[in-house]
PAGUZA-328162 format. One record per residue (C-alpha): residue number from 1; residue in one letter; x negated, y negated, z negated. Coordinates in steps of 0.2 Angstrom, whole numbers, plus 2048, in hexadecimal, padded with zeros to 3 digits. Layout:
// PAGUZA-328162
pt k=NUM; r=A; x=X; y=Y; z=Z
...
END
This chain:
// PAGUZA-328162
pt k=1; r=M; x=788; y=C0D; z=C32
pt k=2; r=D; x=77A; y=C19; z=C35
pt k=3; r=P; x=77F; y=C2A; z=C2F
pt k=4; r=R; x=76D; y=C2E; z=C2A
pt k=5; r=T; x=76E; y=C21; z=C1D
pt k=6; r=A; x=780; y=C26; z=C16
pt k=7; r=A; x=782; y=C2C; z=C05
pt k=8; r=I; x=783; y=C3F; z=C01
pt k=9; r=V; x=795; y=C44; z=C00
pt k=10; r=P; x=79C; y=C55; z=BFA
pt k=11; r=T; x=7A4; y=C62; z=C06
pt k=12; r=L; x=7B5; y=C6A; z=C02
pt k=13; r=P; x=7B4; y=C78; z=BF5
pt k=14; r=G; x=7B3; y=C8A; z=BFC
pt k=15; r=R; x=7C5; y=C8E; z=BF9
pt k=16; r=F; x=7CA; y=C82; z=C07
pt k=17; r=Y; x=7C3; y=C8F; z=C13
pt k=18; r=W; x=7CB; y=C9F; z=C0C
pt k=19; r=D; x=7D9; y=C9C; z=C01
pt k=20; r=P; x=7E9; y=CA3; z=C09
pt k=21; r=D; x=7F4; y=C96; z=C00
pt k=22; r=L; x=7EA; y=C88; z=C06
pt k=23; r=Y; x=7EA; y=C8F; z=C18
pt k=24; r=R; x=7FD; y=C91; z=C16
pt k=25; r=S; x=7FE; y=C7E; z=C11
pt k=26; r=E; x=7F4; y=C7A; z=C21
pt k=27; r=S; x=7FF; y=C84; z=C2C
pt k=28; r=E; x=80E; y=C7A; z=C25
pt k=29; r=E; x=807; y=C69; z=C23
pt k=30; r=I; x=7FB; y=C69; z=C32
pt k=31; r=F; x=7FE; y=C76; z=C3F
pt k=32; r=A; x=811; y=C76; z=C3E
pt k=33; r=R; x=813; y=C63; z=C3C
pt k=34; r=L; x=806; y=C5B; z=C48
pt k=35; r=W; x=804; y=C5D; z=C5A
pt k=36; r=M; x=7FA; y=C6D; z=C5E
pt k=37; r=C; x=7F2; y=C70; z=C6F
pt k=38; r=V; x=7F6; y=C81; z=C76
pt k=39; r=G; x=7EF; y=C80; z=C88
pt k=40; r=L; x=7EC; y=C77; z=C98
pt k=41; r=A; x=7F9; y=C72; z=CA4
pt k=42; r=A; x=7EE; y=C77; z=CB2
pt k=43; r=S; x=7EE; y=C89; z=CAD
pt k=44; r=L; x=801; y=C8A; z=CB1
pt k=45; r=P; x=802; y=C83; z=CC2
pt k=46; r=Q; x=811; y=C8D; z=CC9
pt k=47; r=P; x=823; y=C8F; z=CC3
pt k=48; r=G; x=824; y=C9F; z=CB9
pt k=49; r=D; x=812; y=C9D; z=CB2
pt k=50; r=F; x=812; y=C9F; z=C9F
pt k=51; r=L; x=806; y=CA0; z=C90
pt k=52; r=T; x=80A; y=CA6; z=C7F
pt k=53; r=T; x=802; y=CA1; z=C6F
pt k=54; r=E; x=805; y=C9F; z=C5C
pt k=55; r=V; x=806; y=C8F; z=C52
pt k=56; r=A; x=808; y=C90; z=C3F
pt k=57; r=G; x=80F; y=CA2; z=C40
pt k=58; r=E; x=81C; y=C9E; z=C4E
pt k=59; r=P; x=81A; y=CA7; z=C5E
pt k=60; r=L; x=81B; y=C9B; z=C6D
pt k=61; r=L; x=81F; y=C9D; z=C80
pt k=62; r=V; x=81A; y=C8F; z=C8B
pt k=63; r=V; x=821; y=C90; z=C9D
pt k=64; r=R; x=821; y=C86; z=CAD
pt k=65; r=G; x=833; y=C84; z=CB3
pt k=66; r=Q; x=83A; y=C84; z=CC4
pt k=67; r=D; x=83B; y=C71; z=CC3
pt k=68; r=R; x=828; y=C72; z=CC0
pt k=69; r=E; x=82A; y=C6C; z=CAE
pt k=70; r=L; x=821; y=C74; z=CA0
pt k=71; r=R; x=82B; y=C7A; z=C91
pt k=72; r=A; x=828; y=C82; z=C80
pt k=73; r=F; x=833; y=C8F; z=C77
pt k=74; r=L; x=832; y=C9A; z=C69
pt k=75; r=N; x=82D; y=CAB; z=C70
pt k=76; r=V; x=83C; y=CB4; z=C68
pt k=77; r=C; x=84B; y=CBC; z=C70
pt k=78; r=R; x=85B; y=CB5; z=C69
pt k=79; r=H; x=863; y=CC7; z=C69
pt k=80; r=R; x=859; y=CD1; z=C5D
pt k=81; r=G; x=849; y=CC7; z=C5C
pt k=82; r=A; x=83D; y=CD1; z=C67
pt k=83; r=R; x=82E; y=CC8; z=C6D
pt k=84; r=L; x=831; y=CC3; z=C7F
pt k=85; r=C; x=820; y=CC1; z=C87
pt k=86; r=T; x=811; y=CCA; z=C7F
pt k=87; r=E; x=803; y=CC6; z=C8B
pt k=88; r=P; x=7F8; y=CB7; z=C88
pt k=89; r=C; x=7FD; y=CB0; z=C99
pt k=90; r=G; x=805; y=CB5; z=CA9
pt k=91; r=H; x=813; y=CB2; z=CB6
pt k=92; r=L; x=825; y=CB6; z=CB4
pt k=93; r=T; x=82B; y=CBF; z=CC4
pt k=94; r=G; x=83C; y=CBA; z=CC9
pt k=95; r=H; x=83B; y=CAA; z=CBF
pt k=96; r=V; x=844; y=CB3; z=CB1
pt k=97; r=I; x=83F; y=CB5; z=C9F
pt k=98; r=Q; x=846; y=CC7; z=C9B
pt k=99; r=C; x=845; y=CCF; z=C8A
pt k=100; r=P; x=83E; y=CE1; z=C8D
pt k=101; r=Y; x=849; y=CE8; z=C7E
pt k=102; r=H; x=85B; y=CE5; z=C84
pt k=103; r=A; x=858; y=CDB; z=C94
pt k=104; r=W; x=85F; y=CCA; z=C8D
pt k=105; r=S; x=859; y=CBE; z=C9B
pt k=106; r=Y; x=855; y=CAB; z=C9A
pt k=107; r=A; x=852; y=C9E; z=CA7
pt k=108; r=L; x=841; y=C95; z=CA7
pt k=109; r=D; x=849; y=C87; z=C9F
pt k=110; r=G; x=84F; y=C92; z=C90
pt k=111; r=R; x=861; y=C95; z=C95
pt k=112; r=L; x=868; y=CA6; z=C91
pt k=113; r=I; x=86E; y=CAC; z=CA2
pt k=114; r=G; x=870; y=CBF; z=C9F
pt k=115; r=A; x=876; y=CC8; z=C90
pt k=116; r=P; x=87C; y=CDA; z=C94
pt k=117; r=N; x=88D; y=CE0; z=C8C
pt k=118; r=M; x=890; y=CCF; z=C84
pt k=119; r=R; x=89C; y=CC8; z=C91
pt k=120; r=D; x=8AB; y=CCD; z=C87
pt k=121; r=A; x=8A4; y=CCA; z=C75
pt k=122; r=A; x=8B0; y=CBF; z=C6C
pt k=123; r=G; x=8A8; y=CAE; z=C68
pt k=124; r=F; x=899; y=CB1; z=C72
pt k=125; r=A; x=893; y=CA2; z=C7C
pt k=126; r=A; x=883; y=CA4; z=C86
pt k=127; r=D; x=87F; y=C91; z=C85
pt k=128; r=A; x=87D; y=C93; z=C72
pt k=129; r=Y; x=86F; y=CA1; z=C74
pt k=130; r=G; x=862; y=C99; z=C7E
pt k=131; r=L; x=850; y=C9A; z=C79
pt k=132; r=H; x=84B; y=C8E; z=C6B
pt k=133; r=P; x=842; y=C7F; z=C73
pt k=134; r=I; x=832; y=C77; z=C6B
pt k=135; r=P; x=82D; y=C65; z=C6F
pt k=136; r=L; x=81F; y=C65; z=C7C
pt k=137; r=A; x=814; y=C57; z=C83
pt k=138; r=I; x=807; y=C57; z=C91
pt k=139; r=W; x=7F9; y=C4B; z=C8D
pt k=140; r=H; x=7EA; y=C49; z=C98
pt k=141; r=G; x=7EE; y=C5B; z=C9F
pt k=142; r=L; x=7EE; y=C63; z=C8D
pt k=143; r=I; x=7FE; y=C6B; z=C87
pt k=144; r=W; x=803; y=C66; z=C76
pt k=145; r=V; x=812; y=C6D; z=C6C
pt k=146; r=N; x=819; y=C68; z=C5B
pt k=147; r=L; x=824; y=C73; z=C50
pt k=148; r=S; x=82B; y=C64; z=C46
pt k=149; r=D; x=83D; y=C5F; z=C4A
pt k=150; r=D; x=83A; y=C4D; z=C4F
pt k=151; r=P; x=827; y=C4B; z=C53
pt k=152; r=P; x=820; y=C3A; z=C57
pt k=153; r=P; x=818; y=C36; z=C68
pt k=154; r=V; x=809; y=C41; z=C6B
pt k=155; r=E; x=7FF; y=C31; z=C6F
pt k=156; r=S; x=801; y=C2B; z=C5D
pt k=157; r=Q; x=7F7; y=C3A; z=C58
pt k=158; r=L; x=7EA; y=C3B; z=C66
pt k=159; r=V; x=7E5; y=C29; z=C6A
pt k=160; r=P; x=7DF; y=C24; z=C59
pt k=161; r=P; x=7D0; y=C31; z=C59
pt k=162; r=I; x=7CB; y=C2B; z=C6A
pt k=163; r=L; x=7CB; y=C19; z=C64
pt k=164; r=E; x=7C1; y=C1F; z=C55
pt k=165; r=R; x=7B4; y=C28; z=C61
pt k=166; r=F; x=7B2; y=C1B; z=C6E
pt k=167; r=G; x=7BA; y=C0A; z=C68
pt k=168; r=E; x=7C5; y=C0B; z=C78
pt k=169; r=T; x=7CE; y=C18; z=C83
pt k=170; r=E; x=7C6; y=C14; z=C94
pt k=171; r=T; x=7B7; y=C1F; z=C92
pt k=172; r=F; x=7C2; y=C2E; z=C8E
pt k=173; r=E; x=7CE; y=C2A; z=C9C
pt k=174; r=R; x=7C1; y=C29; z=CA9
pt k=175; r=Y; x=7BE; y=C3C; z=CA8
pt k=176; r=R; x=7D0; y=C3F; z=CAE
pt k=177; r=I; x=7D2; y=C4F; z=CA5
pt k=178; r=G; x=7E4; y=C51; z=CAB
pt k=179; r=D; x=7DE; y=C51; z=CBD
pt k=180; r=L; x=7D1; y=C5F; z=CBB
pt k=181; r=A; x=7D2; y=C71; z=CBF
pt k=182; r=V; x=7CE; y=C80; z=CB4
pt k=183; r=G; x=7BE; y=C89; z=CBB
pt k=184; r=A; x=7BB; y=C95; z=CAD
pt k=185; r=S; x=7C1; y=C9A; z=C9C
pt k=186; r=I; x=7BB; y=CA4; z=C8D
pt k=187; r=T; x=7C4; y=CA9; z=C7D
pt k=188; r=Y; x=7BA; y=CAC; z=C6D
pt k=189; r=D; x=7C0; y=CB5; z=C5D
pt k=190; r=V; x=7B6; y=CAD; z=C4E
pt k=191; r=A; x=7B6; y=CB3; z=C3D
pt k=192; r=A; x=7B6; y=CA2; z=C35
pt k=193; r=N; x=7C3; y=C95; z=C2E
pt k=194; r=W; x=7C8; y=C88; z=C3B
pt k=195; r=K; x=7C1; y=C7A; z=C31
pt k=196; r=L; x=7AF; y=C81; z=C31
pt k=197; r=V; x=7B0; y=C81; z=C44
pt k=198; r=V; x=7B6; y=C6F; z=C44
pt k=199; r=E; x=7A8; y=C6A; z=C38
pt k=200; r=N; x=79B; y=C73; z=C42
pt k=201; r=F; x=7A0; y=C6A; z=C52
pt k=202; r=M; x=79F; y=C59; z=C4A
pt k=203; r=E; x=78D; y=C5A; z=C45
pt k=204; r=C; x=77C; y=C5E; z=C4D
pt k=205; r=Y; x=772; y=C5F; z=C3D
pt k=206; r=H; x=771; y=C72; z=C42
pt k=207; r=C; x=76D; y=C6F; z=C54
pt k=208; r=A; x=75A; y=C70; z=C54
pt k=209; r=V; x=75A; y=C80; z=C4A
pt k=210; r=V; x=76A; y=C89; z=C52
pt k=211; r=H; x=76A; y=C81; z=C64
pt k=212; r=P; x=758; y=C80; z=C6B
pt k=213; r=E; x=75F; y=C80; z=C7D
pt k=214; r=L; x=76B; y=C72; z=C79
pt k=215; r=S; x=75F; y=C68; z=C6F
pt k=216; r=R; x=752; y=C69; z=C7E
pt k=217; r=L; x=75F; y=C61; z=C89
pt k=218; r=V; x=765; y=C54; z=C7D
pt k=219; r=P; x=758; y=C4B; z=C72
pt k=220; r=S; x=764; y=C43; z=C66
pt k=221; r=F; x=76B; y=C54; z=C62
pt k=222; r=R; x=75A; y=C5A; z=C5E
pt k=223; r=A; x=759; y=C4C; z=C52
pt k=224; r=G; x=769; y=C51; z=C4A
pt k=225; r=Q; x=774; y=C42; z=C51
pt k=226; r=A; x=784; y=C49; z=C57
pt k=227; r=Y; x=791; y=C3B; z=C53
pt k=228; r=Q; x=78D; y=C29; z=C57
pt k=229; r=Q; x=79C; y=C1F; z=C59
pt k=230; r=G; x=79F; y=C18; z=C6B
pt k=231; r=V; x=78F; y=C20; z=C71
pt k=232; r=G; x=78C; y=C2F; z=C7C
pt k=233; r=A; x=77D; y=C3B; z=C7B
pt k=234; r=T; x=770; y=C37; z=C88
pt k=235; r=F; x=767; y=C46; z=C90
pt k=236; r=A; x=755; y=C49; z=C90
pt k=237; r=E; x=74A; y=C43; z=C9F
pt k=238; r=G; x=74E; y=C4D; z=CAE
pt k=239; r=V; x=75E; y=C55; z=CA7
pt k=240; r=E; x=76E; y=C52; z=CB1
pt k=241; r=T; x=77B; y=C5B; z=CA7
pt k=242; r=L; x=77D; y=C69; z=C9A
pt k=243; r=T; x=779; y=C79; z=CA3
pt k=244; r=L; x=76C; y=C86; z=CA0
pt k=245; r=T; x=760; y=C7D; z=CAC
pt k=246; r=G; x=766; y=C6C; z=CA8
pt k=247; r=R; x=769; y=C69; z=CBB
pt k=248; r=R; x=779; y=C64; z=CC2
pt k=249; r=T; x=780; y=C6D; z=CD2
pt k=250; r=R; x=790; y=C62; z=CD3
pt k=251; r=P; x=794; y=C50; z=CD6
pt k=252; r=L; x=799; y=C44; z=CC8
pt k=253; r=L; x=7AB; y=C46; z=CC3
pt k=254; r=P; x=7B6; y=C3A; z=CCD
pt k=255; r=G; x=7B9; y=C2A; z=CC4
pt k=256; r=L; x=7A9; y=C2A; z=CB9
pt k=257; r=R; x=79D; y=C1B; z=CB9
pt k=258; r=P; x=78A; y=C1B; z=CBB
pt k=259; r=E; x=788; y=C1A; z=CA8
pt k=260; r=D; x=791; y=C2A; z=CA6
pt k=261; r=D; x=784; y=C33; z=CB0
pt k=262; r=R; x=778; y=C3E; z=CA5
pt k=263; r=T; x=783; y=C3B; z=C96
pt k=264; r=Y; x=78D; y=C46; z=C8A
pt k=265; r=Y; x=79C; y=C41; z=C7F
pt k=266; r=G; x=7A4; y=C4C; z=C73
pt k=267; r=L; x=7B3; y=C49; z=C68
pt k=268; r=V; x=7C0; y=C52; z=C5D
pt k=269; r=L; x=7D3; y=C50; z=C60
pt k=270; r=R; x=7DA; y=C56; z=C4F
pt k=271; r=P; x=7DF; y=C62; z=C4B
pt k=272; r=N; x=7D9; y=C6F; z=C58
pt k=273; r=V; x=7D0; y=C68; z=C67
pt k=274; r=F; x=7BE; y=C64; z=C6B
pt k=275; r=V; x=7BB; y=C5A; z=C7B
pt k=276; r=N; x=7AA; y=C5B; z=C83
pt k=277; r=L; x=7A7; y=C4E; z=C91
pt k=278; r=H; x=799; y=C52; z=C9E
pt k=279; r=P; x=795; y=C48; z=CAE
pt k=280; r=D; x=79B; y=C57; z=CB9
pt k=281; r=Y; x=7A7; y=C61; z=CAE
pt k=282; r=V; x=7B2; y=C60; z=C9E
pt k=283; r=L; x=7B2; y=C6E; z=C91
pt k=284; r=I; x=7C1; y=C70; z=C86
pt k=285; r=H; x=7C0; y=C7A; z=C76
pt k=286; r=R; x=7D1; y=C7E; z=C6F
pt k=287; r=L; x=7D3; y=C86; z=C5D
pt k=288; r=E; x=7E1; y=C92; z=C58
pt k=289; r=P; x=7E0; y=C95; z=C46
pt k=290; r=L; x=7E6; y=CA7; z=C42
pt k=291; r=A; x=7E1; y=CAA; z=C30
pt k=292; r=P; x=7D7; y=CA1; z=C22
pt k=293; r=D; x=7C8; y=CAA; z=C29
pt k=294; r=R; x=7CC; y=CAC; z=C3B
pt k=295; r=T; x=7CD; y=CA0; z=C4A
pt k=296; r=R; x=7D0; y=CA3; z=C5C
pt k=297; r=I; x=7C6; y=C97; z=C67
pt k=298; r=V; x=7CB; y=C95; z=C7A
pt k=299; r=C; x=7BE; y=C8C; z=C85
pt k=300; r=D; x=7C3; y=C85; z=C96
pt k=301; r=W; x=7B7; y=C7D; z=CA2
pt k=302; r=L; x=7BF; y=C70; z=CAD
pt k=303; r=F; x=7B8; y=C6A; z=CBE
pt k=304; r=A; x=7BE; y=C5F; z=CCC
pt k=305; r=P; x=7CB; y=C68; z=CD6
pt k=306; r=E; x=7C1; y=C67; z=CE6
pt k=307; r=V; x=7B2; y=C6F; z=CDD
pt k=308; r=V; x=7BC; y=C7D; z=CD7
pt k=309; r=S; x=7C4; y=C80; z=CE8
pt k=310; r=A; x=7B4; y=C81; z=CF1
pt k=311; r=P; x=7AF; y=C92; z=CF8
pt k=312; r=D; x=79E; y=C92; z=CEF
pt k=313; r=F; x=7A5; y=C8C; z=CDE
pt k=314; r=D; x=79B; y=C93; z=CD0
pt k=315; r=P; x=79D; y=C8C; z=CBE
pt k=316; r=S; x=791; y=C99; z=CB6
pt k=317; r=D; x=784; y=C8C; z=CB2
pt k=318; r=A; x=78F; y=C82; z=CA7
pt k=319; r=V; x=798; y=C91; z=CA0
pt k=320; r=E; x=789; y=C9B; z=C9C
pt k=321; r=F; x=781; y=C8C; z=C93
pt k=322; r=W; x=790; y=C88; z=C88
pt k=323; r=D; x=794; y=C9B; z=C85
pt k=324; r=L; x=782; y=C9C; z=C7D
pt k=325; r=V; x=785; y=C8C; z=C73
pt k=326; r=N; x=796; y=C92; z=C6D
pt k=327; r=R; x=790; y=CA3; z=C67
pt k=328; r=Q; x=782; y=C9B; z=C5E
pt k=329; r=D; x=78E; y=C90; z=C55
pt k=330; r=W; x=79B; y=C9D; z=C51
pt k=331; r=E; x=78D; y=CA8; z=C49
pt k=332; r=M; x=789; y=C99; z=C3D
pt k=333; r=C; x=79C; y=C96; z=C3A
pt k=334; r=E; x=79E; y=CA9; z=C35
pt k=335; r=R; x=78E; y=CA8; z=C2A
pt k=336; r=C; x=796; y=C9A; z=C20
pt k=337; r=Q; x=7A7; y=CA3; z=C1F
pt k=338; r=L; x=79E; y=CB2; z=C17
pt k=339; r=S; x=799; y=CA7; z=C08
pt k=340; r=M; x=7A9; y=C9D; z=C06
pt k=341; r=H; x=7AF; y=CA9; z=BF8
pt k=342; r=S; x=79F; y=CA8; z=BEE
pt k=343; r=R; x=79E; y=C9F; z=BDE
pt k=344; r=A; x=78F; y=C96; z=BE4
pt k=345; r=Y; x=79B; y=C8D; z=BEF
pt k=346; r=A; x=7AA; y=C8B; z=BE4
pt k=347; r=E; x=7A7; y=C79; z=BE2
pt k=348; r=G; x=7A1; y=C77; z=BF4
pt k=349; r=G; x=791; y=C70; z=BFA
pt k=350; r=I; x=78B; y=C5F; z=C01
pt k=351; r=F; x=789; y=C56; z=C11
pt k=352; r=A; x=778; y=C50; z=C16
pt k=353; r=P; x=779; y=C3D; z=C1A
pt k=354; r=I; x=779; y=C41; z=C2D
pt k=355; r=E; x=789; y=C4C; z=C2A
pt k=356; r=A; x=792; y=C3F; z=C1F
pt k=357; r=H; x=79F; y=C3B; z=C2D
pt k=358; r=I; x=7A6; y=C4D; z=C2B
pt k=359; r=R; x=7AD; y=C48; z=C1B
pt k=360; r=R; x=7BA; y=C3D; z=C24
pt k=361; r=F; x=7C0; y=C4D; z=C2C
pt k=362; r=N; x=7C1; y=C56; z=C1B
pt k=363; r=D; x=7CB; y=C47; z=C14
pt k=364; r=W; x=7D7; y=C47; z=C23
pt k=365; r=V; x=7DA; y=C5A; z=C1E
pt k=366; r=L; x=7DD; y=C55; z=C0C
pt k=367; r=E; x=7E9; y=C47; z=C11
pt k=368; r=Q; x=7F3; y=C52; z=C1C
pt k=369; r=L; x=7F5; y=C5F; z=C0E
pt k=370; r=G; x=7F9; y=C51; z=C02
pt k=371; r=V; x=7EA; y=C55; z=BF7
pt k=372; r=A; x=7E3; y=C46; z=BEE
pt k=373; r=D; x=7D1; y=C4D; z=BEC
pt k=374; r=N; x=7C7; y=C5D; z=BEC
END
């Protein structure tokens, strides 16, 4: 069905974007129950490499072990609860996780290996005080964690949106995201609810007004068409990829077909990942909801490993382009957030016919929360 002929449908009411109780429900029913992406496996290549994050209020530590496996733990010392690692990422010297408070020490697999003055404590057993493990899965190079006790396979959550977007999985798989290398990263702190960010990504009704640079490169975006099932966005004549100049200085990604040249695909992996597939690079947006009106967004630009390792590697053409587009988007999301409390938006607004597909995301949120309607 052509979205331009779809019926006008209502948005969510304003309270869904600021109400602390609703946000708490989202934390419990979405962020703590579903698989959440927390980073890229390629960013932790060596034993002892780690990252920290927070999911549904729980502090997490992801670390690569000496066996080269990635594991996730609650980032909490079992002694007195001190936060073990406070940096966003880093490397653990000596391959030991040591609490800076009382020097309790843990192996990279979470085992307690050092507890000063506890050897003679009656009833103390070191194997009962290892770090709390959290289920972790690597899927196409993305690190996913799940706070629930017995989560389903990560594929059961992530394959359906790919099938919805493409009708098959082969198109997505051709980009071999798990084999790519990180070429650049930027983290943004956006004063807007996470759902406003998702909704903004899903439509291009705003593109002609907000993104003149992007619209110049992609005619369908200028016309407001962002979501066409199974179809990518073809670049304008003479445009080779999404950079400030529209030129491509890198070869096609390995495994792509001729029809992937001069084409962009975007998709959402609910709840917190945007995937942007280009002929010569992949951009991953990862959302970290922090509060009803605040979202951290981490963007990673991925390239073929041989491209990143080349002495003259320069990702700035892709990075500067998307940094511009990102900041344009974040400004609009923050403008919307400013009005979510207004009585003018108490009942919500409406989606233009070309935006009607966003309602499916709204309905998905309501389904996760167990809410029958608005």
